[in-house]
C-alpha positions as CSV (number, residue, x, y, z in Angstrom):
1,X,76.5,-14.8,35.0
2,X,76.0,-12.5,37.7
3,X,79.6,-11.0,37.8
4,X,79.5,-10.1,34.0
5,X,76.3,-8.3,34.2
6,X,77.9,-6.3,36.7
7,X,80.6,-5.3,34.6
8,X,78.4,-4.3,32.1
9,X,77.1,-2.3,33.8
10,X,79.8,-0.4,35.4
11,X,81.0,0.0,31.3
12,X,77.8,1.5,30.5
13,X,78.5,3.7,33.6
14,X,82.0,4.9,32.7
15,X,80.5,6.1,29.5
16,X,78.3,8.1,30.8
17,X,80.7,9.4,33.2
18,X,83.0,10.4,30.2
19,X,80.2,12.3,28.6
20,X,78.8,14.3,31.2
21,X,83.1,14.9,32.3
22,X,83.3,16.5,28.3
23,X,80.6,19.1,28.7
24,X,82.0,22.8,28.8
25,X,81.5,24.8,31.7
26,X,79.2,27.8,32.0
27,X,81.0,31.2,30.8
28,X,81.6,34.6,33.3
29,X,81.6,37.8,32.4
30,X,84.8,38.6,33.8
31,X,88.1,37.0,32.3
32,X,90.4,36.3,35.1
33,X,87.5,34.5,36.5
34,X,86.6,32.7,33.1
35,X,90.7,31.3,33.0
36,X,91.0,30.5,36.6
37,X,87.6,27.9,36.0
38,X,88.8,27.1,32.8
39,X,91.9,25.7,34.6
40,X,90.3,24.4,37.3
41,X,87.6,22.4,35.1
42,X,90.5,21.4,33.3
43,X,92.5,19.6,35.8
44,X,89.0,18.4,37.5
45,X,88.3,16.7,33.8
46,X,91.9,15.4,33.6
47,X,91.9,14.1,37.2
48,X,88.5,12.5,36.6
49,X,89.1,10.9,32.9
50,X,92.3,9.0,34.6
51,X,90.0,7.6,37.7
52,X,87.6,6.4,35.2
53,X,90.4,5.3,32.8
54,X,91.9,3.3,35.6
55,X,88.1,1.9,36.3
56,X,87.4,1.1,33.1
57,X,90.8,-0.8,32.9
58,X,89.8,-2.6,36.1
59,X,86.0,-3.5,34.5
60,X,87.7,-4.7,31.6
61,X,90.4,-6.5,33.6
62,X,87.5,-8.6,36.1
63,X,85.3,-8.9,32.9
64,X,88.2,-10.9,31.0
65,X,89.7,-13.1,34.3
66,X,85.9,-13.8,35.1
67,X,85.6,-15.4,31.3
68,X,88.7,-16.9,31.9
69,X,87.6,-18.6,35.0
70,X,84.4,-20.1,33.3
71,X,86.6,-21.2,30.1
72,X,88.7,-23.1,32.8
73,X,85.7,-24.0,34.7
74,X,84.2,-25.2,31.7
75,X,87.5,-27.5,30.7
76,X,87.9,-29.2,33.9
77,X,84.4,-30.3,33.9
78,X,84.9,-31.6,30.7
79,X,87.8,-33.4,31.9
80,X,86.1,-34.8,34.9
81,X,83.4,-36.2,32.9
82,X,85.9,-37.7,30.6
83,X,87.2,-39.4,33.6
84,X,83.7,-40.7,35.0
85,X,82.3,-41.8,31.6
86,X,85.9,-44.0,31.3
87,X,85.2,-45.1,34.9
88,X,82.5,-46.3,34.3
89,X,83.0,-47.8,31.2
90,X,86.0,-50.0,33.3
91,X,83.8,-50.9,35.8
92,X,79.9,-50.9,35.0
93,X,79.6,-52.2,38.8
94,X,80.5,-49.4,40.0
95,X,77.2,-47.7,42.4
96,X,75.4,-51.1,42.1
97,X,74.9,-51.9,46.4
98,X,76.3,-55.6,46.7
99,X,76.3,-58.2,49.7
100,X,79.3,-60.6,49.9
101,X,79.0,-63.6,51.7
102,X,81.8,-66.1,53.1
103,X,80.3,-69.2,53.5
104,X,80.9,-71.7,56.5
105,X,79.8,-74.8,58.1
106,X,80.7,-73.0,61.7
107,X,81.2,-69.1,61.0
108,X,79.7,-67.3,58.0
109,X,80.9,-64.0,57.3
110,X,79.0,-61.0,55.5
111,X,79.7,-57.7,54.5
112,X,78.6,-54.9,51.9
113,X,79.9,-52.7,49.1
114,X,79.1,-50.5,46.4
115,X,82.2,-50.9,44.3
116,X,84.9,-49.3,47.1
117,X,85.7,-49.4,50.6
118,X,83.6,-52.8,51.9
119,X,81.9,-52.7,54.8
120,X,82.0,-55.7,56.9
121,X,78.3,-56.3,58.8
122,X,78.3,-59.6,60.8
123,X,79.7,-62.5,61.8
124,X,76.8,-65.5,62.1
125,X,77.5,-68.1,64.0
126,X,75.1,-71.0,65.2
127,X,72.8,-71.2,62.3
128,X,71.4,-73.8,60.6
129,X,71.0,-73.6,56.9
130,X,67.2,-71.7,56.6
131,X,68.1,-69.3,59.4
132,X,71.2,-68.8,57.5
133,X,69.7,-67.5,54.2
134,X,66.8,-65.5,56.4
135,X,69.5,-63.7,57.8
136,X,70.8,-62.7,54.8
137,X,67.9,-61.7,52.9
138,X,67.2,-59.5,55.9
139,X,70.8,-58.0,55.2
140,X,70.0,-58.0,51.7
141,X,66.7,-55.9,52.5
142,X,67.9,-53.8,55.0
143,X,71.0,-52.7,53.1
144,X,68.6,-52.2,49.7
145,X,71.5,-54.9,48.3
146,X,70.9,-55.2,44.3
147,X,72.7,-59.0,44.4
148,X,74.7,-61.1,46.7
149,X,78.0,-62.9,46.1
150,X,78.8,-66.0,47.2
151,X,82.0,-67.1,47.7
152,X,83.1,-70.2,46.3
153,X,86.3,-72.3,47.6
154,X,88.2,-74.0,45.3
155,X,91.6,-76.2,45.3
156,X,94.7,-73.8,44.5
157,X,94.5,-75.5,41.1
158,X,91.3,-74.5,40.5
159,X,89.6,-77.9,41.0
160,X,86.3,-78.5,43.1
161,X,87.2,-79.2,46.7
162,X,84.7,-81.0,49.2
163,X,83.8,-77.1,50.8
164,X,82.9,-76.7,46.9
165,X,79.6,-78.7,46.9
166,X,78.4,-78.0,50.1
167,X,78.5,-74.2,49.1
168,X,77.1,-74.6,45.9
169,X,74.2,-76.8,47.4
170,X,73.6,-73.8,50.1
171,X,73.7,-71.0,46.8
172,X,71.1,-73.3,45.5
173,X,69.3,-73.2,48.9
174,X,69.5,-69.3,49.3
175,X,68.4,-68.1,45.4
176,X,65.4,-70.5,46.3
177,X,64.8,-68.0,49.5
178,X,65.7,-65.0,47.5
179,X,63.1,-65.9,45.1
180,X,60.4,-66.5,47.7
181,X,61.0,-63.4,50.1
182,X,62.2,-61.1,47.4
183,X,61.4,-62.0,44.2
184,X,63.7,-62.6,40.7
185,X,65.3,-59.1,40.6
186,X,68.2,-60.3,43.0
187,X,70.9,-62.2,41.9
188,X,73.1,-64.9,43.5
189,X,76.5,-65.2,41.9
190,X,79.2,-67.3,43.2
191,X,82.8,-66.0,43.2
192,X,86.0,-67.6,43.3
193,X,87.7,-67.2,47.2
194,X,91.0,-68.8,46.9
195,X,93.5,-67.5,49.0
196,X,90.9,-64.5,50.7
197,X,90.9,-65.8,54.0
198,X,94.7,-65.8,54.5
199,X,94.8,-62.2,53.1
200,X,92.1,-61.4,55.7
201,X,94.5,-62.8,58.3
202,X,97.7,-60.5,56.5
203,X,96.1,-57.9,57.4
204,X,94.4,-58.5,60.4
205,X,98.1,-59.2,61.3
206,X,99.3,-56.2,59.5
207,X,97.1,-54.1,61.2
208,X,97.0,-55.7,64.9
209,X,100.0,-57.6,65.8
210,X,100.1,-60.1,68.3
211,X,96.4,-60.3,68.6
212,X,94.4,-63.6,68.3
213,X,92.4,-64.0,65.2
214,X,90.6,-67.1,65.8
215,X,86.7,-66.3,64.8
216,X,87.4,-62.7,63.7
217,X,88.6,-63.0,59.9
218,X,84.9,-64.0,58.0
219,X,83.7,-60.8,57.8
220,X,86.6,-59.4,56.4
221,X,87.1,-62.4,54.0
222,X,83.7,-61.4,53.4
223,X,84.5,-58.1,52.4
224,X,88.1,-59.1,50.4
225,X,85.3,-61.5,47.8
226,X,83.6,-58.1,47.5
227,X,87.1,-56.1,46.7
228,X,88.3,-59.1,44.0
229,X,85.0,-58.9,42.4
230,X,84.3,-55.5,41.5
231,X,88.3,-55.1,40.6
232,X,87.8,-57.9,37.8
233,X,84.2,-56.3,37.2
234,X,82.6,-59.4,37.6
235,X,84.5,-61.2,34.9
236,X,84.4,-65.3,35.7
237,X,81.5,-65.3,38.0
238,X,79.0,-67.4,37.8
239,X,75.3,-67.4,38.2
240,X,72.8,-69.5,40.5
241,X,69.7,-70.3,38.2
242,X,66.6,-72.6,39.6
243,X,64.9,-74.8,36.9
244,X,61.5,-73.7,36.0
245,X,59.4,-75.4,38.2
246,X,61.5,-74.6,41.4
247,X,61.7,-70.9,40.2
248,X,57.5,-70.7,39.1
249,X,57.1,-72.5,42.9
250,X,59.0,-69.9,44.8
251,X,57.4,-66.8,42.7
252,X,54.0,-68.2,43.4
253,X,55.7,-68.1,47.1
254,X,56.9,-64.7,46.8
255,X,53.1,-63.4,45.0
256,X,51.7,-64.7,48.1
257,X,53.8,-63.3,50.8
258,X,53.1,-60.4,48.9
259,X,49.4,-60.5,48.9
260,X,49.7,-61.8,52.8
261,X,51.8,-58.3,53.6
262,X,49.5,-56.2,51.8
263,X,46.3,-57.8,54.5
264,X,48.4,-57.3,57.3
265,X,49.0,-53.7,56.1
266,X,45.4,-53.2,55.5
267,X,44.3,-54.9,58.6
268,X,46.9,-52.6,60.8
269,X,45.3,-49.5,59.0
270,X,42.1,-50.4,59.6
271,X,42.7,-50.8,63.3
272,X,44.5,-47.6,63.7
273,X,41.3,-45.7,61.9
274,X,39.4,-47.7,64.4
275,X,40.9,-46.7,67.3
276,X,41.4,-43.0,66.1
277,X,37.6,-43.1,65.5
278,X,37.0,-44.5,69.0
279,X,39.1,-42.0,70.5
280,X,37.3,-39.3,69.0
281,X,34.1,-40.5,69.9
282,X,35.3,-40.8,73.5
283,X,36.6,-36.9,73.3
284,X,33.4,-36.3,72.4
285,X,31.4,-37.9,74.7
286,X,33.4,-36.4,77.5
287,X,33.2,-33.0,75.8
288,X,29.0,-33.3,76.0
289,X,29.3,-34.8,79.6
290,X,31.0,-31.6,80.8
291,X,29.0,-29.1,78.4
292,X,26.0,-30.7,80.6
293,X,27.5,-30.6,83.7
294,X,28.5,-27.0,83.5
295,X,24.6,-26.8,82.2
296,X,23.2,-28.1,85.3
297,X,25.5,-26.3,87.8
298,X,24.4,-22.9,86.2
299,X,20.5,-24.3,86.3
300,X,21.5,-25.1,90.1
301,X,23.1,-21.4,90.5
302,X,19.9,-19.8,89.3
303,X,17.5,-21.7,91.5
304,X,19.7,-20.7,94.6
305,X,19.5,-17.1,93.4
306,X,15.9,-17.0,93.0
307,X,15.1,-19.1,96.7
308,X,16.9,-16.2,98.2
309,X,15.0,-13.2,96.1
310,X,11.9,-15.0,97.9
């Protein structure tokens, strides 16, 4: 808009210049001088008009170029908006922060993603189920996640394995802990994790051939679980649901923790204000004592001066 405004001003200036150049010259009494001046003025007018015409052409071309660029940018923006809308429609999970969990009895891998470039967070070891749930909730809180995806191990043909039942029990316990700690708005979802460990091992071998991979693949497997979950747009995922009584008890515990947290916060604020108040009183008392000491010193000096005069 600023370039178009400048171009319009340039065109108006050109029109005023044309009007000024077409003003007839002043006459003279000498005919030779009149003829010579007429020729000089004519030559100057022709040169100036040529310069003005070139300026007008440049301004018009600049204005048309600006308009074309604006139109082209509008078309590009329309294409970008259409592509963004198509991507959002094809994958509704893009932008949703998710914690991925590759659960294991010995090691558990944790990762996070918003739909692309999943990031490994940690490999948790030597923790019981309660401690593990607490750590996962801590990661969900720190990452501000909106959901937790737990890998569900199955046989190759899709049937339940022994580790499947163990994972289901852990996922139910994690769901209870999540509701009691973070509320009912953060779901726990189960996702098929078949072949994720082998895929993680293949990637690690490709990146670092010859390196020992024991105990280092769990977080990468959690990343792959998230990749598959987002690629499939969550189709076929299972959401952990609690029975009504358990859910009610967990929500009561959550409200109780919220109340306790608010009480602790108020206590911290009150103690801080009390410390600030005591500090302010101490500074005021010290300032008063210093002023009193100064007054005493001044009074003593006055008495000494009076004794000397006597």
